PDB file of N, CA, C and O in Angstrom:
ATOM      1  N   MET A   1       8.931 -12.002   2.957  1.00  0.00           N
ATOM      2  CA  MET A   1       7.297 -12.349   2.410  1.00  0.00           C
ATOM      3  C   MET A   1       7.607 -11.647   0.939  1.00  0.00           C
ATOM      4  O   MET A   1       8.113 -10.544   0.734  1.00  0.00           O
ATOM      5  N   LYS A   2       7.211 -12.494   0.116  1.00  0.00           N
ATOM      6  CA  LYS A   2       6.655 -11.904  -1.338  1.00  0.00           C
ATOM      7  C   LYS A   2       5.260 -12.022  -1.628  1.00  0.00           C
ATOM      8  O   LYS A   2       4.795 -13.052  -2.117  1.00  0.00           O
ATOM      9  N   PRO A   3       4.568 -11.013  -1.350  1.00  0.00           N
ATOM     10  CA  PRO A   3       3.030 -10.933  -1.694  1.00  0.00           C
ATOM     11  C   PRO A   3       2.617 -11.113  -2.785  1.00  0.00           C
ATOM     12  O   PRO A   3       3.447 -10.826  -3.647  1.00  0.00           O
ATOM     13  N   ALA A   4       1.579 -11.509  -3.192  1.00  0.00           N
ATOM     14  CA  ALA A   4       0.795 -11.850  -4.378  1.00  0.00           C
ATOM     15  C   ALA A   4       0.655 -10.211  -5.062  1.00  0.00           C
ATOM     16  O   ALA A   4       0.353  -9.220  -4.398  1.00  0.00           O
ATOM     17  N   ILE A   5       0.910 -10.219  -6.326  1.00  0.00           N
ATOM     18  CA  ILE A   5       0.431  -8.899  -7.120  1.00  0.00           C
ATOM     19  C   ILE A   5      -1.046  -8.390  -7.125  1.00  0.00           C
ATOM     20  O   ILE A   5      -1.888  -9.046  -7.738  1.00  0.00           O
ATOM     21  N   GLY A   6      -1.334  -7.437  -6.575  1.00  0.00           N
ATOM     22  CA  GLY A   6      -2.927  -7.037  -6.290  1.00  0.00           C
ATOM     23  C   GLY A   6      -3.293  -7.072  -5.128  1.00  0.00           C
ATOM     24  O   GLY A   6      -4.352  -6.488  -4.897  1.00  0.00           O
ATOM     25  N   SER A   7      -2.582  -7.754  -3.959  1.00  0.00           N
ATOM     26  CA  SER A   7      -3.119  -7.969  -2.885  1.00  0.00           C
ATOM     27  C   SER A   7      -2.557  -6.648  -2.087  1.00  0.00           C
ATOM     28  O   SER A   7      -1.714  -5.998  -2.705  1.00  0.00           O
ATOM     29  N   TYR A   8      -2.913  -6.199  -0.842  1.00  0.00           N
ATOM     30  CA  TYR A   8      -2.337  -4.951   0.058  1.00  0.00           C
ATOM     31  C   TYR A   8      -1.573  -5.390   0.971  1.00  0.00           C
ATOM     32  O   TYR A   8      -1.832  -6.373   1.666  1.00  0.00           O
ATOM     33  N   ALA A   9      -0.660  -4.768   1.044  1.00  0.00           N
ATOM     34  CA  ALA A   9       0.411  -5.040   2.031  1.00  0.00           C
ATOM     35  C   ALA A   9       0.781  -3.643   2.937  1.00  0.00           C
ATOM     36  O   ALA A   9       0.393  -2.485   2.783  1.00  0.00           O
ATOM     37  N   VAL A  10       1.629  -4.202   3.873  1.00  0.00           N
ATOM     38  CA  VAL A  10       1.934  -2.636   4.828  1.00  0.00           C
ATOM     39  C   VAL A  10       3.178  -2.865   4.844  1.00  0.00           C
ATOM     40  O   VAL A  10       3.692  -3.974   4.996  1.00  0.00           O
ATOM     41  N   ASP A  11       3.907  -1.519   4.642  1.00  0.00           N
ATOM     42  CA  ASP A  11       5.168  -1.297   4.750  1.00  0.00           C
ATOM     43  C   ASP A  11       5.380  -1.195   6.218  1.00  0.00           C
ATOM     44  O   ASP A  11       4.738  -0.331   6.815  1.00  0.00           O
ATOM     45  N   MET A  12       6.225  -1.988   6.904  1.00  0.00           N
ATOM     46  CA  MET A  12       6.534  -1.890   8.208  1.00  0.00           C
ATOM     47  C   MET A  12       7.197  -0.804   8.687  1.00  0.00           C
ATOM     48  O   MET A  12       6.879  -0.303   9.765  1.00  0.00           O
ATOM     49  N   SER A  13       8.236  -0.306   7.896  1.00  0.00           N
ATOM     50  CA  SER A  13       8.970   0.713   8.345  1.00  0.00           C
ATOM     51  C   SER A  13       8.230   2.087   8.331  1.00  0.00           C
ATOM     52  O   SER A  13       8.717   3.073   8.884  1.00  0.00           O
ATOM     53  N   THR A  14       7.155   2.109   7.742  1.00  0.00           N
ATOM     54  CA  THR A  14       6.254   3.576   7.705  1.00  0.00           C
ATOM     55  C   THR A  14       4.817   3.419   8.111  1.00  0.00           C
ATOM     56  O   THR A  14       4.132   4.397   8.409  1.00  0.00           O
ATOM     57  N   GLY A  15       4.366   2.202   8.124  1.00  0.00           N
ATOM     58  CA  GLY A  15       3.094   1.789   8.428  1.00  0.00           C
ATOM     59  C   GLY A  15       2.126   2.152   7.165  1.00  0.00           C
ATOM     60  O   GLY A  15       0.917   1.921   7.177  1.00  0.00           O
ATOM     61  N   ARG A  16       2.704   2.651   6.255  1.00  0.00           N
ATOM     62  CA  ARG A  16       1.586   2.963   4.916  1.00  0.00           C
ATOM     63  C   ARG A  16       1.317   1.368   4.245  1.00  0.00           C
ATOM     64  O   ARG A  16       2.089   0.436   4.019  1.00  0.00           O
ATOM     65  N   VAL A  17      -0.082   1.538   4.063  1.00  0.00           N
ATOM     66  CA  VAL A  17      -0.746   0.575   3.295  1.00  0.00           C
ATOM     67  C   VAL A  17      -0.654   0.514   2.039  1.00  0.00           C
ATOM     68  O   VAL A  17      -0.930   1.648   1.650  1.00  0.00           O
ATOM     69  N   GLY A  18      -0.365  -0.325   0.905  1.00  0.00           N
ATOM     70  CA  GLY A  18      -0.047  -0.116  -0.617  1.00  0.00           C
ATOM     71  C   GLY A  18      -0.624  -1.642  -1.125  1.00  0.00           C
ATOM     72  O   GLY A  18      -0.813  -2.706  -0.534  1.00  0.00           O
ATOM     73  N   ARG A  19      -0.801  -1.197  -2.500  1.00  0.00           N
ATOM     74  CA  ARG A  19      -1.646  -2.430  -3.363  1.00  0.00           C
ATOM     75  C   ARG A  19      -0.154  -2.819  -3.987  1.00  0.00           C
ATOM     76  O   ARG A  19       0.673  -2.010  -4.409  1.00  0.00           O
ATOM     77  N   VAL A  20      -0.014  -4.347  -3.933  1.00  0.00           N
ATOM     78  CA  VAL A  20       1.151  -4.781  -4.470  1.00  0.00           C
ATOM     79  C   VAL A  20       1.261  -4.723  -5.833  1.00  0.00           C
ATOM     80  O   VAL A  20       0.406  -5.366  -6.441  1.00  0.00           O
ATOM     81  N   MET A  21       2.278  -3.984  -6.646  1.00  0.00           N
ATOM     82  CA  MET A  21       1.928  -3.698  -7.961  1.00  0.00           C
ATOM     83  C   MET A  21       3.119  -4.728  -8.919  1.00  0.00           C
ATOM     84  O   MET A  21       3.084  -4.983 -10.122  1.00  0.00           O
ATOM     85  N   GLY A  22       4.017  -5.122  -7.987  1.00  0.00           N
ATOM     86  CA  GLY A  22       5.021  -5.877  -8.760  1.00  0.00           C
ATOM     87  C   GLY A  22       6.119  -6.486  -7.843  1.00  0.00           C
ATOM     88  O   GLY A  22       6.008  -6.616  -6.624  1.00  0.00           O
ATOM     89  N   HIS A  23       6.917  -6.751  -8.400  1.00  0.00           N
ATOM     90  CA  HIS A  23       8.246  -7.524  -7.542  1.00  0.00           C
ATOM     91  C   HIS A  23       9.375  -7.114  -8.690  1.00  0.00           C
ATOM     92  O   HIS A  23       9.388  -7.790  -9.718  1.00  0.00           O
ATOM     93  N   GLU A  24      10.199  -6.168  -8.561  1.00  0.00           N
ATOM     94  CA  GLU A  24      11.376  -5.845  -9.121  1.00  0.00           C
ATOM     95  C   GLU A  24      12.703  -6.003  -8.734  1.00  0.00           C
ATOM     96  O   GLU A  24      13.185  -5.159  -7.978  1.00  0.00           O
ATOM     97  N   GLY A  25      13.450  -7.042  -9.162  1.00  0.00           N
ATOM     98  CA  GLY A  25      14.694  -7.322  -8.341  1.00  0.00           C
ATOM     99  C   GLY A  25      14.340  -8.056  -6.888  1.00  0.00           C
ATOM    100  O   GLY A  25      13.658  -9.067  -6.715  1.00  0.00           O
ATOM    101  N   PRO A  26      14.987  -7.266  -5.941  1.00  0.00           N
ATOM    102  CA  PRO A  26      14.858  -7.632  -4.626  1.00  0.00           C
ATOM    103  C   PRO A  26      13.937  -7.026  -3.977  1.00  0.00           C
ATOM    104  O   PRO A  26      14.059  -7.152  -2.759  1.00  0.00           O
ATOM    105  N   TYR A  27      12.776  -6.219  -4.428  1.00  0.00           N
ATOM    106  CA  TYR A  27      12.114  -5.495  -3.819  1.00  0.00           C
ATOM    107  C   TYR A  27      10.546  -5.881  -4.232  1.00  0.00           C
ATOM    108  O   TYR A  27      10.214  -6.599  -5.176  1.00  0.00           O
ATOM    109  N   VAL A  28       9.836  -5.340  -3.456  1.00  0.00           N
ATOM    110  CA  VAL A  28       8.146  -5.236  -3.580  1.00  0.00           C
ATOM    111  C   VAL A  28       7.788  -3.922  -3.697  1.00  0.00           C
ATOM    112  O   VAL A  28       8.011  -3.074  -2.832  1.00  0.00           O
ATOM    113  N   GLN A  29       7.115  -3.684  -4.979  1.00  0.00           N
ATOM    114  CA  GLN A  29       6.734  -2.268  -5.286  1.00  0.00           C
ATOM    115  C   GLN A  29       5.278  -2.019  -4.758  1.00  0.00           C
ATOM    116  O   GLN A  29       4.488  -2.945  -4.940  1.00  0.00           O
ATOM    117  N   LEU A  30       4.802  -0.853  -4.105  1.00  0.00           N
ATOM    118  CA  LEU A  30       3.652  -0.839  -3.624  1.00  0.00           C
ATOM    119  C   LEU A  30       3.197   0.500  -3.770  1.00  0.00           C
ATOM    120  O   LEU A  30       3.858   1.505  -3.506  1.00  0.00           O
ATOM    121  N   ARG A  31       1.854   0.454  -4.272  1.00  0.00           N
ATOM    122  CA  ARG A  31       1.186   1.696  -4.640  1.00  0.00           C
ATOM    123  C   ARG A  31       0.278   2.399  -3.552  1.00  0.00           C
ATOM    124  O   ARG A  31      -0.308   1.594  -2.828  1.00  0.00           O
ATOM    125  N   PRO A  32       0.103   3.381  -3.359  1.00  0.00           N
ATOM    126  CA  PRO A  32      -0.651   3.877  -2.221  1.00  0.00           C
ATOM    127  C   PRO A  32      -2.282   3.761  -2.596  1.00  0.00           C
ATOM    128  O   PRO A  32      -2.607   3.804  -3.782  1.00  0.00           O
ATOM    129  N   PHE A  33      -3.204   3.626  -1.648  1.00  0.00           N
ATOM    130  CA  PHE A  33      -4.462   3.186  -1.703  1.00  0.00           C
ATOM    131  C   PHE A  33      -4.801   4.515  -2.634  1.00  0.00           C
ATOM    132  O   PHE A  33      -4.270   5.623  -2.557  1.00  0.00           O
ATOM    133  N   GLY A  34      -5.968   4.020  -3.646  1.00  0.00           N
ATOM    134  CA  GLY A  34      -6.436   5.355  -4.404  1.00  0.00           C
ATOM    135  C   GLY A  34      -5.495   5.806  -5.647  1.00  0.00           C
ATOM    136  O   GLY A  34      -5.946   6.620  -6.454  1.00  0.00           O
ATOM    137  N   GLY A  35      -4.214   5.288  -5.797  1.00  0.00           N
ATOM    138  CA  GLY A  35      -3.097   5.540  -6.716  1.00  0.00           C
ATOM    139  C   GLY A  35      -2.242   6.473  -6.041  1.00  0.00           C
ATOM    140  O   GLY A  35      -2.425   6.934  -4.915  1.00  0.00           O
ATOM    141  N   GLY A  36      -1.295   6.710  -6.823  1.00  0.00           N
ATOM    142  CA  GLY A  36      -0.260   7.554  -6.846  1.00  0.00           C
ATOM    143  C   GLY A  36       0.975   6.956  -6.997  1.00  0.00           C
ATOM    144  O   GLY A  36       1.086   5.908  -7.633  1.00  0.00           O
ATOM    145  N   ARG A  37       2.199   7.676  -6.325  1.00  0.00           N
ATOM    146  CA  ARG A  37       3.599   7.119  -6.683  1.00  0.00           C
ATOM    147  C   ARG A  37       4.070   5.909  -6.264  1.00  0.00           C
ATOM    148  O   ARG A  37       3.982   5.854  -5.037  1.00  0.00           O
ATOM    149  N   GLU A  38       4.546   4.881  -6.749  1.00  0.00           N
ATOM    150  CA  GLU A  38       4.977   3.399  -6.296  1.00  0.00           C
ATOM    151  C   GLU A  38       6.157   3.874  -5.410  1.00  0.00           C
ATOM    152  O   GLU A  38       6.735   4.950  -5.564  1.00  0.00           O
ATOM    153  N   TRP A  39       6.446   2.957  -4.474  1.00  0.00           N
ATOM    154  CA  TRP A  39       7.432   3.012  -3.572  1.00  0.00           C
ATOM    155  C   TRP A  39       7.862   1.540  -3.579  1.00  0.00           C
ATOM    156  O   TRP A  39       7.021   0.641  -3.549  1.00  0.00           O
ATOM    157  N   ASP A  40       9.250   1.290  -3.621  1.00  0.00           N
ATOM    158  CA  ASP A  40      10.020  -0.132  -3.050  1.00  0.00           C
ATOM    159  C   ASP A  40      10.240  -0.211  -1.610  1.00  0.00           C
ATOM    160  O   ASP A  40      10.614   0.642  -0.805  1.00  0.00           O
ATOM    161  N   CYS A  41       9.875  -1.604  -1.460  1.00  0.00           N
ATOM    162  CA  CYS A  41      10.277  -2.274  -0.129  1.00  0.00           C
ATOM    163  C   CYS A  41      11.100  -3.458  -0.183  1.00  0.00           C
ATOM    164  O   CYS A  41      10.976  -4.205  -1.153  1.00  0.00           O
ATOM    165  N   THR A  42      11.847  -3.703   0.646  1.00  0.00           N
ATOM    166  CA  THR A  42      12.637  -4.953   0.792  1.00  0.00           C
ATOM    167  C   THR A  42      11.379  -6.137   1.406  1.00  0.00           C
ATOM    168  O   THR A  42      10.857  -5.783   2.464  1.00  0.00           O
ATOM    169  N   PRO A  43      11.071  -6.975   1.036  1.00  0.00           N
ATOM    170  CA  PRO A  43      10.469  -8.091   1.504  1.00  0.00           C
ATOM    171  C   PRO A  43      10.461  -8.205   3.151  1.00  0.00           C
ATOM    172  O   PRO A  43       9.469  -8.391   3.857  1.00  0.00           O
ATOM    173  N   ASP A  44      11.489  -8.083   3.468  1.00  0.00           N
ATOM    174  CA  ASP A  44      11.548  -8.479   5.088  1.00  0.00           C
ATOM    175  C   ASP A  44      10.684  -7.200   5.824  1.00  0.00           C
ATOM    176  O   ASP A  44      10.399  -7.366   7.010  1.00  0.00           O
ATOM    177  N   ILE A  45      10.386  -6.307   5.359  1.00  0.00           N
ATOM    178  CA  ILE A  45       9.539  -4.980   6.020  1.00  0.00           C
ATOM    179  C   ILE A  45       8.167  -5.269   5.488  1.00  0.00           C
ATOM    180  O   ILE A  45       7.263  -4.674   6.075  1.00  0.00           O
ATOM    181  N   VAL A  46       7.842  -6.008   4.564  1.00  0.00           N
ATOM    182  CA  VAL A  46       6.515  -6.286   3.958  1.00  0.00           C
ATOM    183  C   VAL A  46       5.625  -7.167   4.758  1.00  0.00           C
ATOM    184  O   VAL A  46       6.122  -8.219   5.159  1.00  0.00           O
ATOM    185  N   ARG A  47       4.419  -6.910   5.045  1.00  0.00           N
ATOM    186  CA  ARG A  47       3.521  -8.230   5.506  1.00  0.00           C
ATOM    187  C   ARG A  47       2.387  -7.712   4.897  1.00  0.00           C
ATOM    188  O   ARG A  47       2.296  -6.568   4.451  1.00  0.00           O
ATOM    189  N   GLU A  48       1.210  -8.871   4.876  1.00  0.00           N
ATOM    190  CA  GLU A  48      -0.088  -8.676   4.470  1.00  0.00           C
ATOM    191  C   GLU A  48      -0.800  -7.767   5.333  1.00  0.00           C
ATOM    192  O   GLU A  48      -0.768  -7.854   6.561  1.00  0.00           O
ATOM    193  N   ALA A  49      -1.566  -6.725   4.566  1.00  0.00           N
ATOM    194  CA  ALA A  49      -2.422  -5.867   5.153  1.00  0.00           C
ATOM    195  C   ALA A  49      -3.945  -6.642   5.848  1.00  0.00           C
ATOM    196  O   ALA A  49      -4.701  -7.422   5.268  1.00  0.00           O
ATOM    197  N   THR A  50      -4.033  -6.187   7.058  1.00  0.00           N
ATOM    198  CA  THR A  50      -5.449  -6.899   7.532  1.00  0.00           C
ATOM    199  C   THR A  50      -6.752  -6.147   6.910  1.00  0.00           C
ATOM    200  O   THR A  50      -6.587  -5.090   6.300  1.00  0.00           O
ATOM    201  N   THR A  51      -7.906  -6.645   7.057  1.00  0.00           N
ATOM    202  CA  THR A  51      -8.982  -6.147   6.584  1.00  0.00           C
ATOM    203  C   THR A  51      -9.313  -4.747   7.103  1.00  0.00           C
ATOM    204  O   THR A  51      -9.911  -3.907   6.430  1.00  0.00           O
ATOM    205  N   THR A  52      -8.822  -4.539   8.509  1.00  0.00           N
ATOM    206  CA  THR A  52      -9.073  -3.200   9.080  1.00  0.00           C
ATOM    207  C   THR A  52      -7.983  -2.072   9.007  1.00  0.00           C
ATOM    208  O   THR A  52      -8.069  -0.917   9.425  1.00  0.00           O
ATOM    209  N   GLU A  53      -6.833  -2.756   8.310  1.00  0.00           N
ATOM    210  CA  GLU A  53      -5.827  -1.616   7.586  1.00  0.00           C
ATOM    211  C   GLU A  53      -6.213  -1.172   6.205  1.00  0.00           C
ATOM    212  O   GLU A  53      -6.093  -0.024   5.776  1.00  0.00           O
ATOM    213  N   ARG A  54      -6.725  -2.283   5.508  1.00  0.00           N
ATOM    214  CA  ARG A  54      -7.148  -1.902   4.099  1.00  0.00           C
ATOM    215  C   ARG A  54      -8.175  -0.992   4.147  1.00  0.00           C
ATOM    216  O   ARG A  54      -8.104   0.003   3.425  1.00  0.00           O
ATOM    217  N   LEU A  55      -9.624  -1.248   5.261  1.00  0.00           N
ATOM    218  CA  LEU A  55     -10.318  -0.132   5.653  1.00  0.00           C
ATOM    219  C   LEU A  55     -10.155   0.926   5.738  1.00  0.00           C
ATOM    220  O   LEU A  55     -10.741   1.767   5.057  1.00  0.00           O
ATOM    221  N   ARG A  56      -9.277   1.165   6.634  1.00  0.00           N
ATOM    222  CA  ARG A  56      -8.687   2.242   7.229  1.00  0.00           C
ATOM    223  C   ARG A  56      -7.842   3.186   6.342  1.00  0.00           C
ATOM    224  O   ARG A  56      -7.787   4.406   6.502  1.00  0.00           O
ATOM    225  N   ALA A  57      -7.218   2.513   5.427  1.00  0.00           N
ATOM    226  CA  ALA A  57      -6.739   3.289   4.327  1.00  0.00           C
ATOM    227  C   ALA A  57      -7.681   3.883   3.272  1.00  0.00           C
ATOM    228  O   ALA A  57      -7.523   4.944   2.668  1.00  0.00           O
ATOM    229  N   ALA A  58      -8.762   2.943   3.152  1.00  0.00           N
ATOM    230  CA  ALA A  58      -9.730   3.295   2.165  1.00  0.00           C
ATOM    231  C   ALA A  58     -10.603   4.732   2.540  1.00  0.00           C
ATOM    232  O   ALA A  58     -10.897   5.661   1.788  1.00  0.00           O
ATOM    233  N   THR A  59     -10.923   4.527   4.127  1.00  0.00           N
ATOM    234  CA  THR A  59     -11.640   5.612   4.456  1.00  0.00           C
ATOM    235  C   THR A  59     -10.645   7.103   4.565  1.00  0.00           C
ATOM    236  O   THR A  59     -11.111   8.231   4.405  1.00  0.00           O
ATOM    237  N   ALA A  60      -9.399   6.837   4.828  1.00  0.00           N
ATOM    238  CA  ALA A  60      -8.766   8.062   4.785  1.00  0.00           C
ATOM    239  C   ALA A  60      -8.508   8.359   3.381  1.00  0.00           C
ATOM    240  O   ALA A  60      -8.614   9.572   3.197  1.00  0.00           O
ATOM    241  N   TYR A  61      -8.241   7.784   2.430  1.00  0.00           N
ATOM    242  CA  TYR A  61      -8.147   8.083   1.143  1.00  0.00           C
ATOM    243  C   TYR A  61      -9.732   8.709   0.558  1.00  0.00           C
ATOM    244  O   TYR A  61      -9.667   9.482  -0.397  1.00  0.00           O
ATOM    245  N   ALA A  62     -11.089   8.387   1.110  1.00  0.00           N
ATOM    246  CA  ALA A  62     -12.351   8.979   0.582  1.00  0.00           C
ATOM    247  C   ALA A  62     -12.605  10.336   1.311  1.00  0.00           C
ATOM    248  O   ALA A  62     -13.284  11.262   0.868  1.00  0.00           O
ATOM    249  N   ASN A  63     -11.904  10.294   2.578  1.00  0.00           N
ATOM    250  CA  ASN A  63     -11.953  11.525   3.355  1.00  0.00           C
ATOM    251  C   ASN A  63     -11.210  12.669   2.662  1.00  0.00           C
ATOM    252  O   ASN A  63     -11.866  13.696   2.488  1.00  0.00           O
ATOM    253  N   ARG A  64      -9.969  12.650   2.249  1.00  0.00           N
ATOM    254  CA  ARG A  64      -9.029  13.297   1.392  1.00  0.00           C
ATOM    255  C   ARG A  64      -9.705  13.578   0.170  1.00  0.00           C
ATOM    256  O   ARG A  64      -9.519  14.701  -0.298  1.00  0.00           O
ATOM    257  N   ARG A  65     -10.481  12.762  -0.469  1.00  0.00           N
ATOM    258  CA  ARG A  65     -11.065  13.101  -1.630  1.00  0.00           C
ATOM    259  C   ARG A  65     -12.013  13.897  -1.575  1.00  0.00           C
ATOM    260  O   ARG A  65     -12.158  14.819  -2.377  1.00  0.00           O
ATOM    261  N   SER A  66     -12.988  13.579  -0.369  1.00  0.00           N
ATOM    262  CA  SER A  66     -14.198  14.438   0.087  1.00  0.00           C
ATOM    263  C   SER A  66     -13.496  16.037  -0.004  1.00  0.00           C
ATOM    264  O   SER A  66     -14.134  16.927  -0.566  1.00  0.00           O
ATOM    265  N   ARG A  67     -12.345  16.270   0.504  1.00  0.00           N
ATOM    266  CA  ARG A  67     -11.833  17.170   0.994  1.00  0.00           C
ATOM    267  C   ARG A  67     -11.362  18.057  -0.145  1.00  0.00           C
ATOM    268  O   ARG A  67     -11.006  19.223   0.030  1.00  0.00           O
ATOM    269  N   GLY A  68     -11.378  17.520  -1.170  1.00  0.00           N
ATOM    270  CA  GLY A  68     -10.566  18.125  -2.349  1.00  0.00           C
ATOM    271  C   GLY A  68      -9.063  17.966  -2.376  1.00  0.00           C
ATOM    272  O   GLY A  68      -8.398  18.640  -3.162  1.00  0.00           O
ATOM    273  N   GLU A  69      -8.552  17.178  -1.623  1.00  0.00           N
ATOM    274  CA  GLU A  69      -7.142  16.964  -1.479  1.00  0.00           C
ATOM    275  C   GLU A  69      -6.488  16.398  -2.556  1.00  0.00           C
ATOM    276  O   GLU A  69      -5.351  16.731  -2.891  1.00  0.00           O
ATOM    277  N   VAL A  70      -7.257  15.427  -3.200  1.00  0.00           N
ATOM    278  CA  VAL A  70      -6.987  14.406  -4.307  1.00  0.00           C
ATOM    279  C   VAL A  70      -7.642  14.255  -5.275  1.00  0.00           C
ATOM    280  O   VAL A  70      -8.836  14.023  -5.085  1.00  0.00           O
ATOM    281  N   PRO A  71      -7.194  14.315  -6.528  1.00  0.00           N
ATOM    282  CA  PRO A  71      -7.929  14.741  -7.672  1.00  0.00           C
ATOM    283  C   PRO A  71      -9.192  13.316  -8.117  1.00  0.00           C
ATOM    284  O   PRO A  71      -9.951  13.442  -9.078  1.00  0.00           O
TER     285      PRO A  71
END
């Protein structure tokens, strides 16, 4: 799967949700919800994130931010 840039996807090897930032060579580049360091995934381990998964990632980020764990 080669998801659209700007969409949200799940790295099925880790379960992490990230925003698709680009496609570099054979890889899909994902960035964590709320920002941070991108990571590369092969297209065969990426799938589109569901609405529930996107909301869960947003909630987890908001909780970390309210505890002062992220700037």
